[in-house]
Each structure stands twice: as structure tokens, then as C-alpha cells.
C-alpha positions, 0 to 999 in steps of 0.5 A: 807767691812770686809777688810776695817774694819779689823779683829775683836778684838776677833779674834786678841786676840785669834791669840795673845794667840795662838802666845804666847802659841806657843812661850811658847812651843818653849821655853819648847822644847829648854829647853828640848833640852838643858838638852840633850846636852852633852858638854865636859870639854875640847877638846878630843876624845871619846874613849869609851861610857858607854851607847847607844842611847836611854838608860837612863842616870842619871847625876852624877852616872858615866861618860857618856863618856871616853875622851882622848887626842890623841895628845900624848899617854902613854903606860903602860908596865910590866917589869919582875923583872929580868929586872926592874932595867935596865930601867931608866926615860928618856930612849928611847923606840920603840913601835909596835903593834901586826901585824903592821910593823910600829914602834913608838918612845917614852920615859920612863915617869915614873917608879913604885916605887915598884914591883907588880903583872902582869897586863896582862897575856900572853897566851903562855904556856912558860910564867910564871905568878908568876913573879913580875913586875915593871910598866913603863909608856912610852909616845909617840906622834905617834898616827897614829901607835898605837890604845888605848887599843891595846896590844903593844911590847916595846923595851928598847935598848937590853931589850924588854917587852909586 
């Protein structure tokens, strides 16, 4: 007889209230998840993360990730002052990493307009640290042969620098 009469109106109302409460909790959970989703402004590869999983991050303080376009790389080279005038924009360059036999080809993209201090100190006892340098950017598309942040050796024809 109860099956024929159906559910009481109070039970139906309670079930509707529970359904609405569940929908509200689902909407709140989706909103909380949306606040935790990180999207990049463009395509790229994550090169470095400032934070680890579980650490607090306040938006706007600093960048959460460092992204890079790995389709082409730029190598920053310090050229000693004695050779600074011998490198030109558009010159061919050969790049290799320490311990790797593979070589990457590149082109000089830009030259610093002035001399400056060394950016990278070489740990050999015969190297001079008081030498002024000219910063040169070399661009290459050989991304498999090189790793971001690695020390490389660059040769410009008869010239070479690290």
C-alpha cells in the first residue's frame, strides 16, 4: 500500500534539501579546485619551480615557475677584452657542453655595447679574474645537445670562450 501511495511529502522535501546541499558542496569544491589550478600564459617548458608540493604560495609575491621556450636556446658568453672586437653579430658559433662530444651550431644574436665584469669565474689557477669581458648572446636550435643552465664552451672560428 505504501508503494502505491508513494513517498510522503516530508521525505521528498528532505531529499530535495539534501540534494541541493550536495550540489552546493560540489560547487564549492569546484571553486576551491579552480583556485589551485595553475595555467601558463603561453606554451613552454617548466625549467624551475620556486616552491615544492604542499608549500604555501601567495599569488603576486613572485613567479611560481620559470618557463622557457625550448624550441631555441640562447647562450650567454663572456668574451675577454682582448678578443671582444673580433666577434660580430651573425657570426657562426660552435657550442659544446663539458663532457659531451656533441656540438651544436649557433649564430651570434647580439653583443653587449660595453665592457663589464666577468659573470662566471673559472676555477682554474691560471685564469685571470680581473679581466673585463663583453657579453655575447648566441642563439641555437639544437636543444637536445644542450641543457639550460649548463656550462658550455663556444668557438667563433679561431676564437674560443667559455
